PDB file with SEQRES, HELIX, SHEET and CRYST1 records, atoms N, CA, C and O in Angstrom:
SEQRES   1 A   81  MET LEU VAL LYS ALA LYS VAL SER LYS GLY GLY LYS MET          
SEQRES   2 A   81  SER LEU PRO SER SER CYS ARG LYS ALA LEU ASN ILE SER          
SEQRES   3 A   81  ASP GLY ASP GLU LEU LEU PHE ASP ILE ASN ASP SER GLN          
SEQRES   4 A   81  VAL ILE ILE SER SER VAL LYS PHE THR LEU GLN LYS ILE          
SEQRES   5 A   81  ARG LYS LEU LEU LYS ASP HIS ASN PRO SER GLY ARG SER          
SEQRES   6 A   81  LEU VAL ASN GLU LEU ILE GLN GLU ARG LYS GLN GLU ILE          
SEQRES   7 A   81  LYS ASP GLU                                                  
HELIX    1 AA1 LYS A    9  GLY A   11  5                                   3    
HELIX    2 AA2 SER A   17  LEU A   23  1                                   7    
HELIX    3 AA3 VAL A   45  HIS A   59  1                                  15    
HELIX    4 AA4 LEU A   66  ASP A   80  1                                  15    
SHEET    1 AA1 2 LEU A  31  ASN A  36  0                                        
SHEET    2 AA1 2 GLN A  39  SER A  44 -1                                        
CRYST1    1.000    1.000    1.000  90.00  90.00  90.00 P 1           1          
ATOM      1  N   MET A   1     177.653 136.118 124.243  1.00  0.00           N  
ATOM      2  CA  MET A   1     177.338 136.084 125.656  1.00  0.00           C  
ATOM      3  C   MET A   1     178.135 137.192 126.351  1.00  0.00           C  
ATOM      4  O   MET A   1     179.345 137.309 126.160  1.00  0.00           O  
ATOM      5  N   LEU A   2     177.476 137.966 127.123  1.00  0.00           N  
ATOM      6  CA  LEU A   2     178.111 139.033 127.878  1.00  0.00           C  
ATOM      7  C   LEU A   2     177.863 138.773 129.357  1.00  0.00           C  
ATOM      8  O   LEU A   2     176.716 138.765 129.805  1.00  0.00           O  
ATOM      9  N   VAL A   3     178.930 138.563 130.113  1.00  0.00           N  
ATOM     10  CA  VAL A   3     178.811 138.339 131.555  1.00  0.00           C  
ATOM     11  C   VAL A   3     179.761 139.279 132.279  1.00  0.00           C  
ATOM     12  O   VAL A   3     180.680 139.839 131.681  1.00  0.00           O  
ATOM     13  N   LYS A   4     179.530 139.438 133.551  1.00  0.00           N  
ATOM     14  CA  LYS A   4     180.306 140.380 134.357  1.00  0.00           C  
ATOM     15  C   LYS A   4     181.025 139.631 135.466  1.00  0.00           C  
ATOM     16  O   LYS A   4     180.470 138.707 136.062  1.00  0.00           O  
ATOM     17  N   ALA A   5     182.267 140.034 135.744  1.00  0.00           N  
ATOM     18  CA  ALA A   5     183.039 139.485 136.859  1.00  0.00           C  
ATOM     19  C   ALA A   5     183.760 140.640 137.539  1.00  0.00           C  
ATOM     20  O   ALA A   5     184.037 141.666 136.918  1.00  0.00           O  
ATOM     21  N   LYS A   6     184.055 140.464 138.800  1.00  0.00           N  
ATOM     22  CA  LYS A   6     184.706 141.521 139.575  1.00  0.00           C  
ATOM     23  C   LYS A   6     186.123 141.091 139.925  1.00  0.00           C  
ATOM     24  O   LYS A   6     186.359 139.939 140.287  1.00  0.00           O  
ATOM     25  N   VAL A   7     187.061 142.021 139.817  1.00  0.00           N  
ATOM     26  CA  VAL A   7     188.449 141.767 140.180  1.00  0.00           C  
ATOM     27  C   VAL A   7     188.605 142.085 141.662  1.00  0.00           C  
ATOM     28  O   VAL A   7     188.238 143.167 142.120  1.00  0.00           O  
ATOM     29  N   SER A   8     189.155 141.127 142.403  1.00  0.00           N  
ATOM     30  CA  SER A   8     189.341 141.327 143.834  1.00  0.00           C  
ATOM     31  C   SER A   8     190.795 141.676 144.134  1.00  0.00           C  
ATOM     32  O   SER A   8     191.614 141.824 143.227  1.00  0.00           O  
ATOM     33  N   LYS A   9     191.095 141.804 145.408  1.00  0.00           N  
ATOM     34  CA  LYS A   9     192.437 142.170 145.851  1.00  0.00           C  
ATOM     35  C   LYS A   9     193.473 141.212 145.262  1.00  0.00           C  
ATOM     36  O   LYS A   9     193.268 139.998 145.242  1.00  0.00           O  
ATOM     37  N   GLY A  10     194.559 141.758 144.797  1.00  0.00           N  
ATOM     38  CA  GLY A  10     195.622 140.945 144.221  1.00  0.00           C  
ATOM     39  C   GLY A  10     195.377 140.600 142.759  1.00  0.00           C  
ATOM     40  O   GLY A  10     196.110 139.792 142.187  1.00  0.00           O  
ATOM     41  N   GLY A  11     194.353 141.202 142.139  1.00  0.00           N  
ATOM     42  CA  GLY A  11     194.066 140.961 140.735  1.00  0.00           C  
ATOM     43  C   GLY A  11     193.358 139.653 140.456  1.00  0.00           C  
ATOM     44  O   GLY A  11     193.322 139.200 139.312  1.00  0.00           O  
ATOM     45  N   LYS A  12     192.794 139.040 141.485  1.00  0.00           N  
ATOM     46  CA  LYS A  12     192.103 137.762 141.295  1.00  0.00           C  
ATOM     47  C   LYS A  12     190.691 137.998 140.764  1.00  0.00           C  
ATOM     48  O   LYS A  12     190.027 138.980 141.094  1.00  0.00           O  
ATOM     49  N   MET A  13     190.262 137.047 139.922  1.00  0.00           N  
ATOM     50  CA  MET A  13     188.939 137.140 139.337  1.00  0.00           C  
ATOM     51  C   MET A  13     188.365 135.731 139.225  1.00  0.00           C  
ATOM     52  O   MET A  13     189.077 134.788 138.877  1.00  0.00           O  
ATOM     53  N   SER A  14     187.100 135.598 139.516  1.00  0.00           N  
ATOM     54  CA  SER A  14     186.436 134.312 139.328  1.00  0.00           C  
ATOM     55  C   SER A  14     185.787 134.320 137.954  1.00  0.00           C  
ATOM     56  O   SER A  14     185.059 135.246 137.597  1.00  0.00           O  
ATOM     57  N   LEU A  15     186.064 133.273 137.195  1.00  0.00           N  
ATOM     58  CA  LEU A  15     185.446 133.136 135.885  1.00  0.00           C  
ATOM     59  C   LEU A  15     184.030 132.600 136.098  1.00  0.00           C  
ATOM     60  O   LEU A  15     183.862 131.526 136.675  1.00  0.00           O  
ATOM     61  N   PRO A  16     183.027 133.319 135.650  1.00  0.00           N  
ATOM     62  CA  PRO A  16     181.644 132.881 135.878  1.00  0.00           C  
ATOM     63  C   PRO A  16     181.398 131.478 135.324  1.00  0.00           C  
ATOM     64  O   PRO A  16     181.981 131.083 134.314  1.00  0.00           O  
ATOM     65  N   SER A  17     180.529 130.739 135.998  1.00  0.00           N  
ATOM     66  CA  SER A  17     180.267 129.346 135.618  1.00  0.00           C  
ATOM     67  C   SER A  17     179.746 129.230 134.192  1.00  0.00           C  
ATOM     68  O   SER A  17     180.064 128.263 133.500  1.00  0.00           O  
ATOM     69  N   SER A  18     178.956 130.193 133.741  1.00  0.00           N  
ATOM     70  CA  SER A  18     178.445 130.135 132.363  1.00  0.00           C  
ATOM     71  C   SER A  18     179.593 130.195 131.353  1.00  0.00           C  
ATOM     72  O   SER A  18     179.533 129.561 130.299  1.00  0.00           O  
ATOM     73  N   CYS A  19     180.630 130.955 131.676  1.00  0.00           N  
ATOM     74  CA  CYS A  19     181.805 131.028 130.796  1.00  0.00           C  
ATOM     75  C   CYS A  19     182.596 129.722 130.846  1.00  0.00           C  
ATOM     76  O   CYS A  19     183.032 129.215 129.813  1.00  0.00           O  
ATOM     77  N   ARG A  20     182.779 129.182 132.049  1.00  0.00           N  
ATOM     78  CA  ARG A  20     183.518 127.918 132.186  1.00  0.00           C  
ATOM     79  C   ARG A  20     182.821 126.804 131.417  1.00  0.00           C  
ATOM     80  O   ARG A  20     183.471 126.007 130.742  1.00  0.00           O  
ATOM     81  N   LYS A  21     181.504 126.751 131.521  1.00  0.00           N  
ATOM     82  CA  LYS A  21     180.741 125.717 130.804  1.00  0.00           C  
ATOM     83  C   LYS A  21     180.842 125.921 129.295  1.00  0.00           C  
ATOM     84  O   LYS A  21     181.070 124.961 128.559  1.00  0.00           O  
ATOM     85  N   ALA A  22     180.676 127.149 128.830  1.00  0.00           N  
ATOM     86  CA  ALA A  22     180.711 127.437 127.394  1.00  0.00           C  
ATOM     87  C   ALA A  22     182.084 127.127 126.790  1.00  0.00           C  
ATOM     88  O   ALA A  22     182.179 126.712 125.635  1.00  0.00           O  
ATOM     89  N   LEU A  23     183.137 127.330 127.571  1.00  0.00           N  
ATOM     90  CA  LEU A  23     184.501 127.104 127.080  1.00  0.00           C  
ATOM     91  C   LEU A  23     185.051 125.744 127.483  1.00  0.00           C  
ATOM     92  O   LEU A  23     186.193 125.411 127.167  1.00  0.00           O  
ATOM     93  N   ASN A  24     184.233 124.959 128.185  1.00  0.00           N  
ATOM     94  CA  ASN A  24     184.660 123.626 128.660  1.00  0.00           C  
ATOM     95  C   ASN A  24     185.945 123.722 129.493  1.00  0.00           C  
ATOM     96  O   ASN A  24     186.907 122.990 129.263  1.00  0.00           O  
ATOM     97  N   ILE A  25     185.934 124.629 130.451  1.00  0.00           N  
ATOM     98  CA  ILE A  25     187.087 124.870 131.320  1.00  0.00           C  
ATOM     99  C   ILE A  25     186.823 124.218 132.674  1.00  0.00           C  
ATOM    100  O   ILE A  25     185.768 124.415 133.277  1.00  0.00           O  
ATOM    101  N   SER A  26     187.795 123.441 133.141  1.00  0.00           N  
ATOM    102  CA  SER A  26     187.695 122.750 134.424  1.00  0.00           C  
ATOM    103  C   SER A  26     188.740 123.282 135.391  1.00  0.00           C  
ATOM    104  O   SER A  26     189.666 123.990 134.996  1.00  0.00           O  
ATOM    105  N   ASP A  27     188.578 122.929 136.675  1.00  0.00           N  
ATOM    106  CA  ASP A  27     189.574 123.314 137.676  1.00  0.00           C  
ATOM    107  C   ASP A  27     190.956 122.838 137.240  1.00  0.00           C  
ATOM    108  O   ASP A  27     191.117 121.700 136.799  1.00  0.00           O  
ATOM    109  N   GLY A  28     191.936 123.702 137.362  1.00  0.00           N  
ATOM    110  CA  GLY A  28     193.309 123.344 137.035  1.00  0.00           C  
ATOM    111  C   GLY A  28     193.703 123.594 135.587  1.00  0.00           C  
ATOM    112  O   GLY A  28     194.888 123.540 135.257  1.00  0.00           O  
ATOM    113  N   ASP A  29     192.723 123.869 134.705  1.00  0.00           N  
ATOM    114  CA  ASP A  29     193.060 124.168 133.309  1.00  0.00           C  
ATOM    115  C   ASP A  29     193.848 125.468 133.225  1.00  0.00           C  
ATOM    116  O   ASP A  29     193.634 126.396 134.005  1.00  0.00           O  
ATOM    117  N   GLU A  30     194.761 125.514 132.268  1.00  0.00           N  
ATOM    118  CA  GLU A  30     195.540 126.732 132.046  1.00  0.00           C  
ATOM    119  C   GLU A  30     194.857 127.564 130.969  1.00  0.00           C  
ATOM    120  O   GLU A  30     194.316 127.031 130.000  1.00  0.00           O  
ATOM    121  N   LEU A  31     194.891 128.885 131.157  1.00  0.00           N  
ATOM    122  CA  LEU A  31     194.249 129.804 130.229  1.00  0.00           C  
ATOM    123  C   LEU A  31     195.268 130.743 129.609  1.00  0.00           C  
ATOM    124  O   LEU A  31     196.291 131.064 130.214  1.00  0.00           O  
ATOM    125  N   LEU A  32     194.969 131.177 128.392  1.00  0.00           N  
ATOM    126  CA  LEU A  32     195.784 132.176 127.710  1.00  0.00           C  
ATOM    127  C   LEU A  32     194.979 133.462 127.622  1.00  0.00           C  
ATOM    128  O   LEU A  32     193.776 133.431 127.361  1.00  0.00           O  
ATOM    129  N   PHE A  33     195.641 134.597 127.839  1.00  0.00           N  
ATOM    130  CA  PHE A  33     194.996 135.893 127.755  1.00  0.00           C  
ATOM    131  C   PHE A  33     195.662 136.664 126.620  1.00  0.00           C  
ATOM    132  O   PHE A  33     196.861 136.937 126.664  1.00  0.00           O  
ATOM    133  N   ASP A  34     194.876 137.012 125.605  1.00  0.00           N  
ATOM    134  CA  ASP A  34     195.370 137.777 124.461  1.00  0.00           C  
ATOM    135  C   ASP A  34     194.765 139.172 124.546  1.00  0.00           C  
ATOM    136  O   ASP A  34     193.544 139.329 124.520  1.00  0.00           O  
ATOM    137  N   ILE A  35     195.614 140.171 124.646  1.00  0.00           N  
ATOM    138  CA  ILE A  35     195.146 141.549 124.817  1.00  0.00           C  
ATOM    139  C   ILE A  35     195.301 142.300 123.499  1.00  0.00           C  
ATOM    140  O   ILE A  35     196.402 142.415 122.961  1.00  0.00           O  
ATOM    141  N   ASN A  36     194.179 142.811 122.985  1.00  0.00           N  
ATOM    142  CA  ASN A  36     194.151 143.588 121.745  1.00  0.00           C  
ATOM    143  C   ASN A  36     193.228 144.786 121.933  1.00  0.00           C  
ATOM    144  O   ASN A  36     192.066 144.628 122.308  1.00  0.00           O  
ATOM    145  N   ASP A  37     193.741 145.971 121.675  1.00  0.00           N  
ATOM    146  CA  ASP A  37     192.918 147.182 121.726  1.00  0.00           C  
ATOM    147  C   ASP A  37     192.062 147.259 122.987  1.00  0.00           C  
ATOM    148  O   ASP A  37     190.856 147.491 122.905  1.00  0.00           O  
ATOM    149  N   SER A  38     192.672 147.069 124.134  1.00  0.00           N  
ATOM    150  CA  SER A  38     192.003 147.167 125.433  1.00  0.00           C  
ATOM    151  C   SER A  38     190.932 146.098 125.645  1.00  0.00           C  
ATOM    152  O   SER A  38     190.055 146.265 126.493  1.00  0.00           O  
ATOM    153  N   GLN A  39     190.991 145.011 124.891  1.00  0.00           N  
ATOM    154  CA  GLN A  39     190.085 143.885 125.093  1.00  0.00           C  
ATOM    155  C   GLN A  39     190.915 142.646 125.377  1.00  0.00           C  
ATOM    156  O   GLN A  39     192.036 142.507 124.887  1.00  0.00           O  
ATOM    157  N   VAL A  40     190.351 141.747 126.174  1.00  0.00           N  
ATOM    158  CA  VAL A  40     191.030 140.503 126.524  1.00  0.00           C  
ATOM    159  C   VAL A  40     190.260 139.339 125.914  1.00  0.00           C  
ATOM    160  O   VAL A  40     189.045 139.224 126.076  1.00  0.00           O  
ATOM    161  N   ILE A  41     190.988 138.481 125.213  1.00  0.00           N  
ATOM    162  CA  ILE A  41     190.407 137.254 124.675  1.00  0.00           C  
ATOM    163  C   ILE A  41     190.983 136.110 125.502  1.00  0.00           C  
ATOM    164  O   ILE A  41     192.200 135.941 125.570  1.00  0.00           O  
ATOM    165  N   ILE A  42     190.105 135.323 126.131  1.00  0.00           N  
ATOM    166  CA  ILE A  42     190.527 134.222 126.990  1.00  0.00           C  
ATOM    167  C   ILE A  42     190.255 132.911 126.269  1.00  0.00           C  
ATOM    168  O   ILE A  42     189.156 132.680 125.766  1.00  0.00           O  
ATOM    169  N   SER A  43     191.272 132.056 126.228  1.00  0.00           N  
ATOM    170  CA  SER A  43     191.088 130.716 125.661  1.00  0.00           C  
ATOM    171  C   SER A  43     191.904 129.730 126.479  1.00  0.00           C  
ATOM    172  O   SER A  43     192.895 130.094 127.112  1.00  0.00           O  
ATOM    173  N   SER A  44     191.475 128.489 126.458  1.00  0.00           N  
ATOM    174  CA  SER A  44     192.219 127.477 127.196  1.00  0.00           C  
ATOM    175  C   SER A  44     193.429 127.040 126.373  1.00  0.00           C  
ATOM    176  O   SER A  44     193.409 127.095 125.143  1.00  0.00           O  
ATOM    177  N   VAL A  45     194.475 126.606 127.063  1.00  0.00           N  
ATOM    178  CA  VAL A  45     195.673 126.122 126.388  1.00  0.00           C  
ATOM    179  C   VAL A  45     195.323 124.906 125.544  1.00  0.00           C  
ATOM    180  O   VAL A  45     195.809 124.778 124.420  1.00  0.00           O  
ATOM    181  N   LYS A  46     194.482 124.002 126.070  1.00  0.00           N  
ATOM    182  CA  LYS A  46     194.153 122.790 125.315  1.00  0.00           C  
ATOM    183  C   LYS A  46     193.402 123.125 124.029  1.00  0.00           C  
ATOM    184  O   LYS A  46     193.630 122.476 123.008  1.00  0.00           O  
ATOM    185  N   PHE A  47     192.510 124.124 124.050  1.00  0.00           N  
ATOM    186  CA  PHE A  47     191.810 124.540 122.837  1.00  0.00           C  
ATOM    187  C   PHE A  47     192.789 125.124 121.825  1.00  0.00           C  
ATOM    188  O   PHE A  47     192.720 124.824 120.634  1.00  0.00           O  
ATOM    189  N   THR A  48     193.698 125.959 122.312  1.00  0.00           N  
ATOM    190  CA  THR A  48     194.678 126.594 121.428  1.00  0.00           C  
ATOM    191  C   THR A  48     195.577 125.550 120.787  1.00  0.00           C  
ATOM    192  O   THR A  48     195.885 125.651 119.600  1.00  0.00           O  
ATOM    193  N   LEU A  49     196.004 124.549 121.549  1.00  0.00           N  
ATOM    194  CA  LEU A  49     196.833 123.482 120.985  1.00  0.00           C  
ATOM    195  C   LEU A  49     196.063 122.692 119.932  1.00  0.00           C  
ATOM    196  O   LEU A  49     196.627 122.328 118.900  1.00  0.00           O  
ATOM    197  N   GLN A  50     194.786 122.423 120.181  1.00  0.00           N  
ATOM    198  CA  GLN A  50     193.964 121.717 119.192  1.00  0.00           C  
ATOM    199  C   GLN A  50     193.875 122.525 117.900  1.00  0.00           C  
ATOM    200  O   GLN A  50     193.954 121.971 116.804  1.00  0.00           O  
ATOM    201  N   LYS A  51     193.712 123.827 118.038  1.00  0.00           N  
ATOM    202  CA  LYS A  51     193.615 124.714 116.884  1.00  0.00           C  
ATOM    203  C   LYS A  51     194.929 124.716 116.085  1.00  0.00           C  
ATOM    204  O   LYS A  51     194.910 124.675 114.855  1.00  0.00           O  
ATOM    205  N   ILE A  52     196.054 124.764 116.784  1.00  0.00           N  
ATOM    206  CA  ILE A  52     197.360 124.755 116.129  1.00  0.00           C  
ATOM    207  C   ILE A  52     197.595 123.421 115.427  1.00  0.00           C  
ATOM    208  O   ILE A  52     198.084 123.388 114.298  1.00  0.00           O  
ATOM    209  N   ARG A  53     197.243 122.314 116.100  1.00  0.00           N  
ATOM    210  CA  ARG A  53     197.406 120.994 115.479  1.00  0.00           C  
ATOM    211  C   ARG A  53     196.595 120.882 114.194  1.00  0.00           C  
ATOM    212  O   ARG A  53     197.065 120.316 113.207  1.00  0.00           O  
ATOM    213  N   LYS A  54     195.375 121.421 114.205  1.00  0.00           N  
ATOM    214  CA  LYS A  54     194.534 121.380 113.004  1.00  0.00           C  
ATOM    215  C   LYS A  54     195.166 122.195 111.884  1.00  0.00           C  
ATOM    216  O   LYS A  54     195.183 121.755 110.734  1.00  0.00           O  
ATOM    217  N   LEU A  55     195.684 123.370 112.203  1.00  0.00           N  
ATOM    218  CA  LEU A  55     196.351 124.192 111.191  1.00  0.00           C  
ATOM    219  C   LEU A  55     197.544 123.464 110.586  1.00  0.00           C  
ATOM    220  O   LEU A  55     197.742 123.477 109.371  1.00  0.00           O  
ATOM    221  N   LEU A  56     198.338 122.828 111.446  1.00  0.00           N  
ATOM    222  CA  LEU A  56     199.501 122.096 110.959  1.00  0.00           C  
ATOM    223  C   LEU A  56     199.086 120.912 110.099  1.00  0.00           C  
ATOM    224  O   LEU A  56     199.705 120.633 109.072  1.00  0.00           O  
ATOM    225  N   LYS A  57     198.037 120.221 110.521  1.00  0.00           N  
ATOM    226  CA  LYS A  57     197.550 119.071 109.756  1.00  0.00           C  
ATOM    227  C   LYS A  57     197.039 119.515 108.388  1.00  0.00           C  
ATOM    228  O   LYS A  57     197.256 118.826 107.392  1.00  0.00           O  
ATOM    229  N   ASP A  58     196.365 120.657 108.336  1.00  0.00           N  
ATOM    230  CA  ASP A  58     195.859 121.182 107.070  1.00  0.00           C  
ATOM    231  C   ASP A  58     196.996 121.517 106.106  1.00  0.00           C  
ATOM    232  O   ASP A  58     196.819 121.459 104.889  1.00  0.00           O  
ATOM    233  N   HIS A  59     198.168 121.870 106.652  1.00  0.00           N  
ATOM    234  CA  HIS A  59     199.321 122.203 105.818  1.00  0.00           C  
ATOM    235  C   HIS A  59     200.167 120.977 105.502  1.00  0.00           C  
ATOM    236  O   HIS A  59     201.124 121.077 104.734  1.00  0.00           O  
ATOM    237  N   ASN A  60     199.840 119.828 106.074  1.00  0.00           N  
ATOM    238  CA  ASN A  60     200.562 118.580 105.829  1.00  0.00           C  
ATOM    239  C   ASN A  60     199.537 117.452 105.680  1.00  0.00           C  
ATOM    240  O   ASN A  60     199.481 116.544 106.509  1.00  0.00           O  
ATOM    241  N   PRO A  61     198.723 117.516 104.612  1.00  0.00           N  
ATOM    242  CA  PRO A  61     197.648 116.534 104.473  1.00  0.00           C  
ATOM    243  C   PRO A  61     198.132 115.094 104.308  1.00  0.00           C  
ATOM    244  O   PRO A  61     197.365 114.160 104.543  1.00  0.00           O  
ATOM    245  N   SER A  62     199.381 114.901 103.911  1.00  0.00           N  
ATOM    246  CA  SER A  62     199.885 113.539 103.724  1.00  0.00           C  
ATOM    247  C   SER A  62     200.062 112.823 105.059  1.00  0.00           C  
ATOM    248  O   SER A  62     200.059 111.594 105.118  1.00  0.00           O  
ATOM    249  N   GLY A  63     200.217 113.605 106.135  1.00  0.00           N  
ATOM    250  CA  GLY A  63     200.385 113.021 107.460  1.00  0.00           C  
ATOM    251  C   GLY A  63     201.776 112.496 107.721  1.00  0.00           C  
ATOM    252  O   GLY A  63     202.020 111.901 108.771  1.00  0.00           O  
ATOM    253  N   ARG A  64     202.703 112.700 106.789  1.00  0.00           N  
ATOM    254  CA  ARG A  64     204.059 112.198 107.017  1.00  0.00           C  
ATOM    255  C   ARG A  64     204.769 113.072 108.052  1.00  0.00           C  
ATOM    256  O   ARG A  64     204.438 114.245 108.222  1.00  0.00           O  
ATOM    257  N   SER A  65     205.733 112.490 108.728  1.00  0.00           N  
ATOM    258  CA  SER A  65     206.430 113.179 109.802  1.00  0.00           C  
ATOM    259  C   SER A  65     207.530 114.076 109.235  1.00  0.00           C  
ATOM    260  O   SER A  65     208.584 113.602 108.810  1.00  0.00           O  
ATOM    261  N   LEU A  66     207.261 115.372 109.239  1.00  0.00           N  
ATOM    262  CA  LEU A  66     208.243 116.317 108.731  1.00  0.00           C  
ATOM    263  C   LEU A  66     209.460 116.394 109.650  1.00  0.00           C  
ATOM    264  O   LEU A  66     210.570 116.665 109.192  1.00  0.00           O  
ATOM    265  N   VAL A  67     209.257 116.159 110.924  1.00  0.00           N  
ATOM    266  CA  VAL A  67     210.369 116.165 111.884  1.00  0.00           C  
ATOM    267  C   VAL A  67     211.327 115.024 111.569  1.00  0.00           C  
ATOM    268  O   VAL A  67     212.541 115.219 111.516  1.00  0.00           O  
ATOM    269  N   ASN A  68     210.773 113.832 111.360  1.00  0.00           N  
ATOM    270  CA  ASN A  68     211.631 112.692 111.031  1.00  0.00           C  
ATOM    271  C   ASN A  68     212.377 112.911 109.716  1.00  0.00           C  
ATOM    272  O   ASN A  68     213.544 112.538 109.596  1.00  0.00           O  
ATOM    273  N   GLU A  69     211.715 113.508 108.741  1.00  0.00           N  
ATOM    274  CA  GLU A  69     212.378 113.806 107.476  1.00  0.00           C  
ATOM    275  C   GLU A  69     213.531 114.776 107.679  1.00  0.00           C  
ATOM    276  O   GLU A  69     214.597 114.603 107.087  1.00  0.00           O  
ATOM    277  N   LEU A  70     213.330 115.795 108.509  1.00  0.00           N  
ATOM    278  CA  LEU A  70     214.383 116.762 108.788  1.00  0.00           C  
ATOM    279  C   LEU A  70     215.564 116.095 109.486  1.00  0.00           C  
ATOM    280  O   LEU A  70     216.719 116.360 109.152  1.00  0.00           O  
ATOM    281  N   ILE A  71     215.275 115.237 110.447  1.00  0.00           N  
ATOM    282  CA  ILE A  71     216.344 114.515 111.159  1.00  0.00           C  
ATOM    283  C   ILE A  71     217.138 113.666 110.180  1.00  0.00           C  
ATOM    284  O   ILE A  71     218.367 113.644 110.246  1.00  0.00           O  
ATOM    285  N   GLN A  72     216.464 112.968 109.272  1.00  0.00           N  
ATOM    286  CA  GLN A  72     217.153 112.137 108.285  1.00  0.00           C  
ATOM    287  C   GLN A  72     218.018 112.992 107.359  1.00  0.00           C  
ATOM    288  O   GLN A  72     219.135 112.606 107.016  1.00  0.00           O  
ATOM    289  N   GLU A  73     217.501 114.146 106.960  1.00  0.00           N  
ATOM    290  CA  GLU A  73     218.291 115.055 106.113  1.00  0.00           C  
ATOM    291  C   GLU A  73     219.550 115.505 106.842  1.00  0.00           C  
ATOM    292  O   GLU A  73     220.630 115.527 106.252  1.00  0.00           O  
ATOM    293  N   ARG A  74     219.424 115.858 108.101  1.00  0.00           N  
ATOM    294  CA  ARG A  74     220.587 116.324 108.875  1.00  0.00           C  
ATOM    295  C   ARG A  74     221.607 115.199 109.041  1.00  0.00           C  
ATOM    296  O   ARG A  74     222.811 115.436 108.943  1.00  0.00           O  
ATOM    297  N   LYS A  75     221.134 113.977 109.291  1.00  0.00           N  
ATOM    298  CA  LYS A  75     222.043 112.834 109.421  1.00  0.00           C  
ATOM    299  C   LYS A  75     222.794 112.597 108.104  1.00  0.00           C  
ATOM    300  O   LYS A  75     223.988 112.297 108.111  1.00  0.00           O  
ATOM    301  N   GLN A  76     222.094 112.732 106.988  1.00  0.00           N  
ATOM    302  CA  GLN A  76     222.730 112.544 105.684  1.00  0.00           C  
ATOM    303  C   GLN A  76     223.773 113.634 105.426  1.00  0.00           C  
ATOM    304  O   GLN A  76     224.843 113.359 104.883  1.00  0.00           O  
ATOM    305  N   GLU A  77     223.454 114.877 105.819  1.00  0.00           N  
ATOM    306  CA  GLU A  77     224.404 115.969 105.664  1.00  0.00           C  
ATOM    307  C   GLU A  77     225.678 115.714 106.459  1.00  0.00           C  
ATOM    308  O   GLU A  77     226.778 116.004 105.987  1.00  0.00           O  
ATOM    309  N   ILE A  78     225.528 115.166 107.675  1.00  0.00           N  
ATOM    310  CA  ILE A  78     226.696 114.867 108.514  1.00  0.00           C  
ATOM    311  C   ILE A  78     227.544 113.779 107.852  1.00  0.00           C  
ATOM    312  O   ILE A  78     228.771 113.869 107.848  1.00  0.00           O  
ATOM    313  N   LYS A  79     226.899 112.756 107.296  1.00  0.00           N  
ATOM    314  CA  LYS A  79     227.636 111.683 106.611  1.00  0.00           C  
ATOM    315  C   LYS A  79     228.381 112.198 105.387  1.00  0.00           C  
ATOM    316  O   LYS A  79     229.475 111.726 105.076  1.00  0.00           O  
ATOM    317  N   ASP A  80     227.789 113.165 104.695  1.00  0.00           N  
ATOM    318  CA  ASP A  80     228.370 113.699 103.458  1.00  0.00           C  
ATOM    319  C   ASP A  80     229.523 114.662 103.722  1.00  0.00           C  
ATOM    320  O   ASP A  80     230.244 115.013 102.788  1.00  0.00           O  
ATOM    321  N   GLU A  81     229.718 115.098 104.957  1.00  0.00           N  
ATOM    322  CA  GLU A  81     230.811 116.044 105.262  1.00  0.00           C  
ATOM    323  C   GLU A  81     232.159 115.399 105.240  1.00  0.00           C  
ATOM    324  O   GLU A  81     233.167 116.066 105.477  1.00  0.00           O  
TER     325      GLU A  81                                                      
END                                                                             
């Protein structure tokens, strides 16, 4: 999809409704702007977090809490000192 938007005074831009609908963006949502080779990739923070959570889950298929394991290891190290 290719759409056009105009930048107004102060660098403000309205995101076209077709883009908001396609990206499921609502009023108040936070967006991330990734700039590569003079191009901007826009994604919502909630989408990016979902993507990161999926990546982490794929690397920890057992679903066990690695944070809790780390905390227990640190507590054991303190006891052993």
